[in-house]
mmCIF file of the N, C-alpha and C atoms, coordinates in Angstrom:
data_MODEL
# 
_entry.id   MODEL 
# 
loop_
_atom_site.group_PDB 
_atom_site.id 
_atom_site.type_symbol 
_atom_site.label_atom_id 
_atom_site.label_alt_id 
_atom_site.label_comp_id 
_atom_site.label_asym_id 
_atom_site.label_entity_id 
_atom_site.label_seq_id 
_atom_site.pdbx_PDB_ins_code 
_atom_site.Cartn_x 
_atom_site.Cartn_y 
_atom_site.Cartn_z 
_atom_site.occupancy 
_atom_site.B_iso_or_equiv 
_atom_site.pdbx_formal_charge 
_atom_site.auth_seq_id 
_atom_site.auth_comp_id 
_atom_site.auth_asym_id 
_atom_site.auth_atom_id 
_atom_site.pdbx_PDB_model_num 
ATOM 1   N N  . MET A 1 1  ? 1.747   -4.926  7.280   1.00 0.00 ? 1  MET A N  1 
ATOM 2   C CA . MET A 1 1  ? 1.963   -6.154  8.012   1.00 0.00 ? 1  MET A CA 1 
ATOM 3   C C  . MET A 1 1  ? 1.169   -7.305  7.377   1.00 0.00 ? 1  MET A C  1 
ATOM 4   N N  . ASN A 1 2  ? -0.086  -6.969  6.984   1.00 0.00 ? 2  ASN A N  1 
ATOM 5   C CA . ASN A 1 2  ? -0.902  -8.015  6.346   1.00 0.00 ? 2  ASN A CA 1 
ATOM 6   C C  . ASN A 1 2  ? -0.355  -8.500  5.048   1.00 0.00 ? 2  ASN A C  1 
ATOM 7   N N  . VAL A 1 3  ? 0.251   -7.602  4.282   1.00 0.00 ? 3  VAL A N  1 
ATOM 8   C CA . VAL A 1 3  ? 0.845   -7.976  2.994   1.00 0.00 ? 3  VAL A CA 1 
ATOM 9   C C  . VAL A 1 3  ? 2.024   -8.945  3.282   1.00 0.00 ? 3  VAL A C  1 
ATOM 10  N N  . LEU A 1 4  ? 2.874   -8.597  4.234   1.00 0.00 ? 4  LEU A N  1 
ATOM 11  C CA . LEU A 1 4  ? 4.005   -9.486  4.606   1.00 0.00 ? 4  LEU A CA 1 
ATOM 12  C C  . LEU A 1 4  ? 3.487   -10.848 5.021   1.00 0.00 ? 4  LEU A C  1 
ATOM 13  N N  . GLN A 1 5  ? 2.448   -10.794 5.850   1.00 0.00 ? 5  GLN A N  1 
ATOM 14  C CA . GLN A 1 5  ? 1.910   -12.086 6.364   1.00 0.00 ? 5  GLN A CA 1 
ATOM 15  C C  . GLN A 1 5  ? 1.436   -12.975 5.240   1.00 0.00 ? 5  GLN A C  1 
ATOM 16  N N  . GLU A 1 6  ? 0.724   -12.389 4.224   1.00 0.00 ? 6  GLU A N  1 
ATOM 17  C CA . GLU A 1 6  ? 0.234   -13.182 3.124   1.00 0.00 ? 6  GLU A CA 1 
ATOM 18  C C  . GLU A 1 6  ? 1.369   -13.666 2.258   1.00 0.00 ? 6  GLU A C  1 
ATOM 19  N N  . LEU A 1 7  ? 2.383   -12.768 1.976   1.00 0.00 ? 7  LEU A N  1 
ATOM 20  C CA . LEU A 1 7  ? 3.495   -13.190 1.118   1.00 0.00 ? 7  LEU A CA 1 
ATOM 21  C C  . LEU A 1 7  ? 4.361   -14.217 1.779   1.00 0.00 ? 7  LEU A C  1 
ATOM 22  N N  . GLY A 1 8  ? 4.525   -14.129 3.072   1.00 0.00 ? 8  GLY A N  1 
ATOM 23  C CA . GLY A 1 8  ? 5.359   -15.121 3.824   1.00 0.00 ? 8  GLY A CA 1 
ATOM 24  C C  . GLY A 1 8  ? 4.632   -16.394 4.169   1.00 0.00 ? 8  GLY A C  1 
ATOM 25  N N  . GLY A 1 9  ? 3.292   -16.399 4.101   1.00 0.00 ? 9  GLY A N  1 
ATOM 26  C CA . GLY A 1 9  ? 2.519   -17.573 4.474   1.00 0.00 ? 9  GLY A CA 1 
ATOM 27  C C  . GLY A 1 9  ? 2.415   -17.798 5.963   1.00 0.00 ? 9  GLY A C  1 
ATOM 28  N N  . TRP A 1 10 ? 2.592   -16.726 6.749   1.00 0.00 ? 10 TRP A N  1 
ATOM 29  C CA . TRP A 1 10 ? 2.547   -16.810 8.191   1.00 0.00 ? 10 TRP A CA 1 
ATOM 30  C C  . TRP A 1 10 ? 1.090   -16.779 8.629   1.00 0.00 ? 10 TRP A C  1 
ATOM 31  N N  . GLU A 1 11 ? 0.764   -17.439 9.706   1.00 0.00 ? 11 GLU A N  1 
ATOM 32  C CA . GLU A 1 11 ? -0.596  -17.482 10.240  1.00 0.00 ? 11 GLU A CA 1 
ATOM 33  C C  . GLU A 1 11 ? -0.924  -16.354 11.161  1.00 0.00 ? 11 GLU A C  1 
ATOM 34  N N  . SER A 1 12 ? 0.075   -15.645 11.772  1.00 0.00 ? 12 SER A N  1 
ATOM 35  C CA . SER A 1 12 ? -0.190  -14.599 12.695  1.00 0.00 ? 12 SER A CA 1 
ATOM 36  C C  . SER A 1 12 ? 0.786   -13.435 12.518  1.00 0.00 ? 12 SER A C  1 
ATOM 37  N N  . GLU A 1 13 ? 0.389   -12.258 12.976  1.00 0.00 ? 13 GLU A N  1 
ATOM 38  C CA . GLU A 1 13 ? 1.281   -11.083 12.928  1.00 0.00 ? 13 GLU A CA 1 
ATOM 39  C C  . GLU A 1 13 ? 2.543   -11.290 13.788  1.00 0.00 ? 13 GLU A C  1 
ATOM 40  N N  . GLU A 1 14 ? 2.407   -12.048 14.828  1.00 0.00 ? 14 GLU A N  1 
ATOM 41  C CA . GLU A 1 14 ? 3.544   -12.355 15.690  1.00 0.00 ? 14 GLU A CA 1 
ATOM 42  C C  . GLU A 1 14 ? 4.654   -13.060 14.886  1.00 0.00 ? 14 GLU A C  1 
ATOM 43  N N  . MET A 1 15 ? 4.257   -14.023 14.044  1.00 0.00 ? 15 MET A N  1 
ATOM 44  C CA . MET A 1 15 ? 5.222   -14.746 13.252  1.00 0.00 ? 15 MET A CA 1 
ATOM 45  C C  . MET A 1 15 ? 5.885   -13.776 12.219  1.00 0.00 ? 15 MET A C  1 
ATOM 46  N N  . VAL A 1 16 ? 5.121   -12.866 11.696  1.00 0.00 ? 16 VAL A N  1 
ATOM 47  C CA . VAL A 1 16 ? 5.686   -11.845 10.770  1.00 0.00 ? 16 VAL A CA 1 
ATOM 48  C C  . VAL A 1 16 ? 6.755   -11.073 11.474  1.00 0.00 ? 16 VAL A C  1 
ATOM 49  N N  . SER A 1 17 ? 6.452   -10.594 12.659  1.00 0.00 ? 17 SER A N  1 
ATOM 50  C CA . SER A 1 17 ? 7.388   -9.800  13.451  1.00 0.00 ? 17 SER A CA 1 
ATOM 51  C C  . SER A 1 17 ? 8.672   -10.589 13.750  1.00 0.00 ? 17 SER A C  1 
ATOM 52  N N  . ARG A 1 18 ? 8.526   -11.851 14.002  1.00 0.00 ? 18 ARG A N  1 
ATOM 53  C CA . ARG A 1 18 ? 9.599   -12.668 14.380  1.00 0.00 ? 18 ARG A CA 1 
ATOM 54  C C  . ARG A 1 18 ? 10.536  -12.968 13.202  1.00 0.00 ? 18 ARG A C  1 
ATOM 55  N N  . TYR A 1 19 ? 9.977   -13.184 12.017  1.00 0.00 ? 19 TYR A N  1 
ATOM 56  C CA . TYR A 1 19 ? 10.773  -13.676 10.926  1.00 0.00 ? 19 TYR A CA 1 
ATOM 57  C C  . TYR A 1 19 ? 11.010  -12.740 9.738   1.00 0.00 ? 19 TYR A C  1 
ATOM 58  N N  . ALA A 1 20 ? 10.144  -11.743 9.604   1.00 0.00 ? 20 ALA A N  1 
ATOM 59  C CA . ALA A 1 20 ? 10.271  -10.844 8.446   1.00 0.00 ? 20 ALA A CA 1 
ATOM 60  C C  . ALA A 1 20 ? 11.081  -9.617  8.829   1.00 0.00 ? 20 ALA A C  1 
ATOM 61  N N  . HIS A 1 21 ? 12.154  -9.435  8.122   1.00 0.00 ? 21 HIS A N  1 
ATOM 62  C CA . HIS A 1 21 ? 13.022  -8.246  8.331   1.00 0.00 ? 21 HIS A CA 1 
ATOM 63  C C  . HIS A 1 21 ? 13.286  -7.558  7.016   1.00 0.00 ? 21 HIS A C  1 
ATOM 64  N N  . LEU A 1 22 ? 12.874  -6.332  6.930   1.00 0.00 ? 22 LEU A N  1 
ATOM 65  C CA . LEU A 1 22 ? 13.049  -5.569  5.722   1.00 0.00 ? 22 LEU A CA 1 
ATOM 66  C C  . LEU A 1 22 ? 14.128  -4.514  5.947   1.00 0.00 ? 22 LEU A C  1 
ATOM 67  N N  . SER A 1 23 ? 14.935  -4.331  4.908   1.00 0.00 ? 23 SER A N  1 
ATOM 68  C CA . SER A 1 23 ? 15.942  -3.280  4.989   1.00 0.00 ? 23 SER A CA 1 
ATOM 69  C C  . SER A 1 23 ? 15.292  -1.950  4.631   1.00 0.00 ? 23 SER A C  1 
ATOM 70  N N  . LYS A 1 24 ? 15.955  -0.860  4.957   1.00 0.00 ? 24 LYS A N  1 
ATOM 71  C CA . LYS A 1 24 ? 15.377  0.477   4.672   1.00 0.00 ? 24 LYS A CA 1 
ATOM 72  C C  . LYS A 1 24 ? 15.061  0.652   3.171   1.00 0.00 ? 24 LYS A C  1 
ATOM 73  N N  . PRO A 1 25 ? 15.917  0.267   2.265   1.00 0.00 ? 25 PRO A N  1 
ATOM 74  C CA . PRO A 1 25 ? 15.512  0.351   0.867   1.00 0.00 ? 25 PRO A CA 1 
ATOM 75  C C  . PRO A 1 25 ? 14.271  -0.390  0.488   1.00 0.00 ? 25 PRO A C  1 
ATOM 76  N N  . GLN A 1 26 ? 14.128  -1.551  1.093   1.00 0.00 ? 26 GLN A N  1 
ATOM 77  C CA . GLN A 1 26 ? 12.890  -2.344  0.810   1.00 0.00 ? 26 GLN A CA 1 
ATOM 78  C C  . GLN A 1 26 ? 11.626  -1.639  1.366   1.00 0.00 ? 26 GLN A C  1 
ATOM 79  N N  . LEU A 1 27 ? 11.783  -1.080  2.578   1.00 0.00 ? 27 LEU A N  1 
ATOM 80  C CA . LEU A 1 27 ? 10.665  -0.355  3.186   1.00 0.00 ? 27 LEU A CA 1 
ATOM 81  C C  . LEU A 1 27 ? 10.276  0.852   2.332   1.00 0.00 ? 27 LEU A C  1 
ATOM 82  N N  . MET A 1 28 ? 11.327  1.562   1.828   1.00 0.00 ? 28 MET A N  1 
ATOM 83  C CA . MET A 1 28 ? 11.076  2.755   1.037   1.00 0.00 ? 28 MET A CA 1 
ATOM 84  C C  . MET A 1 28 ? 10.362  2.401   -0.276  1.00 0.00 ? 28 MET A C  1 
ATOM 85  N N  . GLN A 1 29 ? 10.683  1.239   -0.844  1.00 0.00 ? 29 GLN A N  1 
ATOM 86  C CA . GLN A 1 29 ? 10.060  0.796   -2.029  1.00 0.00 ? 29 GLN A CA 1 
ATOM 87  C C  . GLN A 1 29 ? 8.527   0.588   -1.778  1.00 0.00 ? 29 GLN A C  1 
ATOM 88  N N  . HIS A 1 30 ? 8.190   0.038   -0.645  1.00 0.00 ? 30 HIS A N  1 
ATOM 89  C CA . HIS A 1 30 ? 6.801   -0.192  -0.347  1.00 0.00 ? 30 HIS A CA 1 
ATOM 90  C C  . HIS A 1 30 ? 6.109   1.132   -0.037  1.00 0.00 ? 30 HIS A C  1 
ATOM 91  N N  . VAL A 1 31 ? 6.741   2.040   0.600   1.00 0.00 ? 31 VAL A N  1 
ATOM 92  C CA . VAL A 1 31 ? 6.215   3.341   0.842   1.00 0.00 ? 31 VAL A CA 1 
ATOM 93  C C  . VAL A 1 31 ? 5.892   4.051   -0.452  1.00 0.00 ? 31 VAL A C  1 
ATOM 94  N N  . GLU A 1 32 ? 6.823   3.964   -1.400  1.00 0.00 ? 32 GLU A N  1 
ATOM 95  C CA . GLU A 1 32 ? 6.641   4.605   -2.686  1.00 0.00 ? 32 GLU A CA 1 
ATOM 96  C C  . GLU A 1 32 ? 5.447   3.986   -3.432  1.00 0.00 ? 32 GLU A C  1 
ATOM 97  N N  . LEU A 1 33 ? 5.285   2.692   -3.392  1.00 0.00 ? 33 LEU A N  1 
ATOM 98  C CA . LEU A 1 33 ? 4.135   2.025   -4.070  1.00 0.00 ? 33 LEU A CA 1 
ATOM 99  C C  . LEU A 1 33 ? 2.799   2.541   -3.447  1.00 0.00 ? 33 LEU A C  1 
ATOM 100 N N  . VAL A 1 34 ? 2.738   2.597   -2.118  1.00 0.00 ? 34 VAL A N  1 
ATOM 101 C CA . VAL A 1 34 ? 1.513   3.004   -1.470  1.00 0.00 ? 34 VAL A CA 1 
ATOM 102 C C  . VAL A 1 34 ? 1.259   4.457   -1.786  1.00 0.00 ? 34 VAL A C  1 
ATOM 103 N N  . SER A 1 35 ? 2.277   5.283   -1.809  1.00 0.00 ? 35 SER A N  1 
ATOM 104 C CA . SER A 1 35 ? 2.149   6.693   -2.105  1.00 0.00 ? 35 SER A CA 1 
ATOM 105 C C  . SER A 1 35 ? 1.619   6.905   -3.533  1.00 0.00 ? 35 SER A C  1 
ATOM 106 N N  . ASN A 1 36 ? 2.170   6.168   -4.442  1.00 0.00 ? 36 ASN A N  1 
ATOM 107 C CA . ASN A 1 36 ? 1.698   6.262   -5.880  1.00 0.00 ? 36 ASN A CA 1 
ATOM 108 C C  . ASN A 1 36 ? 0.303   5.858   -6.016  1.00 0.00 ? 36 ASN A C  1 
ATOM 109 N N  . PHE A 1 37 ? -0.097  4.830   -5.308  1.00 0.00 ? 37 PHE A N  1 
ATOM 110 C CA . PHE A 1 37 ? -1.506  4.368   -5.364  1.00 0.00 ? 37 PHE A CA 1 
ATOM 111 C C  . PHE A 1 37 ? -2.414  5.470   -4.794  1.00 0.00 ? 37 PHE A C  1 
ATOM 112 N N  . LEU A 1 38 ? -2.041  6.113   -3.700  1.00 0.00 ? 38 LEU A N  1 
ATOM 113 C CA . LEU A 1 38 ? -2.885  7.127   -3.076  1.00 0.00 ? 38 LEU A CA 1 
ATOM 114 C C  . LEU A 1 38 ? -3.032  8.344   -3.985  1.00 0.00 ? 38 LEU A C  1 
ATOM 115 N N  . VAL A 1 39 ? -1.935  8.722   -4.604  1.00 0.00 ? 39 VAL A N  1 
ATOM 116 C CA . VAL A 1 39 ? -1.963  9.882   -5.578  1.00 0.00 ? 39 VAL A CA 1 
ATOM 117 C C  . VAL A 1 39 ? -2.891  9.556   -6.733  1.00 0.00 ? 39 VAL A C  1 
ATOM 118 N N  . LEU A 1 40 ? -2.766  8.352   -7.314  1.00 0.00 ? 40 LEU A N  1 
ATOM 119 C CA . LEU A 1 40 ? -3.621  7.982   -8.415  1.00 0.00 ? 40 LEU A CA 1 
ATOM 120 C C  . LEU A 1 40 ? -5.071  7.953   -7.966  1.00 0.00 ? 40 LEU A C  1 
ATOM 121 N N  . ASP A 1 41 ? -5.292  7.469   -6.797  1.00 0.00 ? 41 ASP A N  1 
ATOM 122 C CA . ASP A 1 41 ? -6.690  7.422   -6.272  1.00 0.00 ? 41 ASP A CA 1 
ATOM 123 C C  . ASP A 1 41 ? -7.272  8.848   -6.158  1.00 0.00 ? 41 ASP A C  1 
ATOM 124 N N  . ASP A 1 42 ? -6.477  9.800   -5.675  1.00 0.00 ? 42 ASP A N  1 
ATOM 125 C CA . ASP A 1 42 ? -6.898  11.169  -5.590  1.00 0.00 ? 42 ASP A CA 1 
ATOM 126 C C  . ASP A 1 42 ? -7.184  11.794  -6.939  1.00 0.00 ? 42 ASP A C  1 
ATOM 127 N N  . VAL A 1 43 ? -6.387  11.489  -7.940  1.00 0.00 ? 43 VAL A N  1 
ATOM 128 C CA . VAL A 1 43 ? -6.591  11.999  -9.305  1.00 0.00 ? 43 VAL A CA 1 
ATOM 129 C C  . VAL A 1 43 ? -7.891  11.421  -9.860  1.00 0.00 ? 43 VAL A C  1 
ATOM 130 N N  . ILE A 1 44 ? -8.130  10.172  -9.644  1.00 0.00 ? 44 ILE A N  1 
ATOM 131 C CA . ILE A 1 44 ? -9.376  9.591   -10.174 1.00 0.00 ? 44 ILE A CA 1 
ATOM 132 C C  . ILE A 1 44 ? -10.585 10.176  -9.495  1.00 0.00 ? 44 ILE A C  1 
ATOM 133 N N  . LEU A 1 45 ? -10.536 10.350  -8.177  1.00 0.00 ? 45 LEU A N  1 
ATOM 134 C CA . LEU A 1 45 ? -11.670 10.932  -7.476  1.00 0.00 ? 45 LEU A CA 1 
ATOM 135 C C  . LEU A 1 45 ? -11.946 12.375  -7.905  1.00 0.00 ? 45 LEU A C  1 
ATOM 136 N N  . SER A 1 46 ? -10.875 13.148  -8.125  1.00 0.00 ? 46 SER A N  1 
ATOM 137 C CA . SER A 1 46 ? -11.010 14.529  -8.572  1.00 0.00 ? 46 SER A CA 1 
ATOM 138 C C  . SER A 1 46 ? -11.661 14.580  -9.994  1.00 0.00 ? 46 SER A C  1 
ATOM 139 N N  . HIS A 1 47 ? -11.191 13.675  -10.813 1.00 0.00 ? 47 HIS A N  1 
ATOM 140 C CA . HIS A 1 47 ? -11.768 13.639  -12.171 1.00 0.00 ? 47 HIS A CA 1 
ATOM 141 C C  . HIS A 1 47 ? -13.269 13.300  -12.127 1.00 0.00 ? 47 HIS A C  1 
ATOM 142 N N  . GLN A 1 48 ? -13.660 12.346  -11.278 1.00 0.00 ? 48 GLN A N  1 
ATOM 143 C CA . GLN A 1 48 ? -15.030 11.964  -11.118 1.00 0.00 ? 48 GLN A CA 1 
ATOM 144 C C  . GLN A 1 48 ? -15.886 13.088  -10.626 1.00 0.00 ? 48 GLN A C  1 
ATOM 145 N N  . LYS A 1 49 ? -15.333 13.835  -9.671  1.00 0.00 ? 49 LYS A N  1 
ATOM 146 C CA . LYS A 1 49 ? -16.131 14.998  -9.116  1.00 0.00 ? 49 LYS A CA 1 
ATOM 147 C C  . LYS A 1 49 ? -16.299 16.060  -10.171 1.00 0.00 ? 49 LYS A C  1 
ATOM 148 N N  . GLU A 1 50 ? -15.232 16.333  -10.936 1.00 0.00 ? 50 GLU A N  1 
ATOM 149 C CA . GLU A 1 50 ? -15.318 17.335  -11.986 1.00 0.00 ? 50 GLU A CA 1 
ATOM 150 C C  . GLU A 1 50 ? -16.327 16.968  -13.039 1.00 0.00 ? 50 GLU A C  1 
ATOM 151 N N  . LYS A 1 51 ? -16.359 15.650  -13.372 1.00 0.00 ? 51 LYS A N  1 
ATOM 152 C CA . LYS A 1 51 ? -17.310 15.159  -14.374 1.00 0.00 ? 51 LYS A CA 1 
ATOM 153 C C  . LYS A 1 51 ? -18.755 15.309  -13.856 1.00 0.00 ? 51 LYS A C  1 
ATOM 154 N N  . ALA A 1 52 ? -18.915 14.976  -12.568 1.00 0.00 ? 52 ALA A N  1 
ATOM 155 C CA . ALA A 1 52 ? -20.247 15.091  -11.991 1.00 0.00 ? 52 ALA A CA 1 
ATOM 156 C C  . ALA A 1 52 ? -20.795 16.529  -11.969 1.00 0.00 ? 52 ALA A C  1 
ATOM 157 N N  . VAL A 1 53 ? -19.874 17.465  -11.707 1.00 0.00 ? 53 VAL A N  1 
ATOM 158 C CA . VAL A 1 53 ? -20.297 18.859  -11.658 1.00 0.00 ? 53 VAL A CA 1 
ATOM 159 C C  . VAL A 1 53 ? -20.652 19.374  -13.033 1.00 0.00 ? 53 VAL A C  1 
ATOM 160 N N  . GLY A 1 54 ? -19.930 18.881  -14.067 1.00 0.00 ? 54 GLY A N  1 
ATOM 161 C CA . GLY A 1 54 ? -20.211 19.304  -15.456 1.00 0.00 ? 54 GLY A CA 1 
ATOM 162 C C  . GLY A 1 54 ? -21.426 18.720  -16.062 1.00 0.00 ? 54 GLY A C  1 
ATOM 163 N N  . ASP A 1 55 ? -21.974 17.683  -15.435 1.00 0.00 ? 55 ASP A N  1 
ATOM 164 C CA . ASP A 1 55 ? -23.176 17.016  -16.006 1.00 0.00 ? 55 ASP A CA 1 
ATOM 165 C C  . ASP A 1 55 ? -24.439 17.797  -15.755 1.00 0.00 ? 55 ASP A C  1 
# 
């Protein structure tokens, strides 16, 4: 919601709800982006832990 608010230039979440309408394909695109970010974050954290154990 915050991303939409920033992109749309709205001052409140209420305005986002009133004016921002995303289609299912658009929502899925955002879900995919967030999912990819979380997977990458997990990979980075795992690598850091492995490196710390090996030191």
